C-alpha positions as CSV (number, residue, x, y, z in Angstrom):
1,M,-14.8,40.6,2.3
2,S,-16.9,42.4,-0.2
3,F,-19.1,45.3,0.8
4,F,-22.2,43.8,-0.7
5,F,-21.8,40.1,-0.2
6,G,-21.0,37.9,2.8
7,E,-22.3,37.9,6.4
8,P,-21.7,41.6,7.1
9,A,-23.9,42.5,4.1
10,R,-26.6,40.1,5.4
11,Q,-26.4,41.7,8.9
12,N,-26.7,45.2,7.3
13,G,-29.8,44.2,5.3
14,L,-28.0,44.7,2.0
15,L,-29.0,41.2,0.9
16,K,-32.7,41.4,2.0
17,D,-33.7,39.7,-1.3
18,A,-30.9,37.2,-1.4
19,E,-33.3,34.2,-1.7
20,E,-34.4,35.6,-5.1
21,Y,-30.8,35.2,-6.3
22,S,-30.0,31.6,-5.6
23,D,-28.5,31.1,-9.0
24,I,-25.9,33.9,-8.8
25,E,-22.1,33.5,-9.1
26,E,-19.5,35.5,-7.4
27,L,-17.2,37.6,-9.6
28,V,-13.9,38.6,-8.1
29,I,-11.8,41.2,-9.9
30,Q,-8.8,43.3,-8.8
31,V,-8.7,47.0,-9.6
32,R,-7.0,50.1,-8.4
33,P,-8.4,51.7,-5.2
34,D,-9.8,54.7,-7.1
35,L,-11.7,52.4,-9.5
36,Y,-13.0,50.4,-6.5
37,R,-14.3,53.5,-4.8
38,A,-15.9,54.8,-8.0
39,F,-17.6,51.5,-8.6
40,R,-19.0,51.4,-5.0
41,R,-20.1,55.0,-5.3
42,C,-21.9,54.2,-8.6
43,V,-23.6,51.2,-7.2
44,W,-24.7,53.0,-4.1
45,M,-26.1,55.9,-6.1
46,T,-27.9,53.6,-8.5
47,I,-29.5,51.7,-5.6
48,H,-30.8,54.8,-4.1
49,E,-32.0,56.3,-7.4
50,T,-33.7,53.2,-8.7
51,G,-34.6,51.1,-5.6
52,M,-32.9,48.2,-7.3
53,S,-31.0,45.7,-5.1
54,P,-27.2,45.5,-5.1
55,V,-27.3,42.3,-7.0
56,E,-29.6,43.8,-9.7
57,V,-27.3,46.8,-10.0
58,H,-24.2,44.6,-10.3
59,N,-25.9,42.6,-13.0
60,M,-27.0,45.7,-14.9
61,L,-23.5,47.2,-14.8
62,I,-21.8,44.0,-15.9
63,Q,-24.4,43.6,-18.7
64,E,-23.8,47.2,-19.9
65,L,-20.1,46.7,-19.9
66,L,-20.3,43.5,-21.9
67,K,-22.8,45.0,-24.4
68,A,-20.6,48.1,-24.8
69,R,-17.6,45.8,-25.5
70,G,-19.5,43.7,-28.0
71,C,-19.1,40.6,-25.8
């Protein structure tokens, strides 16, 4: 189960604004363990630096990736 989604995330308060994101889709990718840890660390740092929600940070990172790739 994902760190940011699912029932454990709700119990930990990570999805406190989940109602605002009723139109989101789940994206599942498979990456090496080091990339997974780096992504989680990046998300966690961004959440604490900006006050954004995990969903907002995920959207921002994916949008930046797509823009950088010209997609």
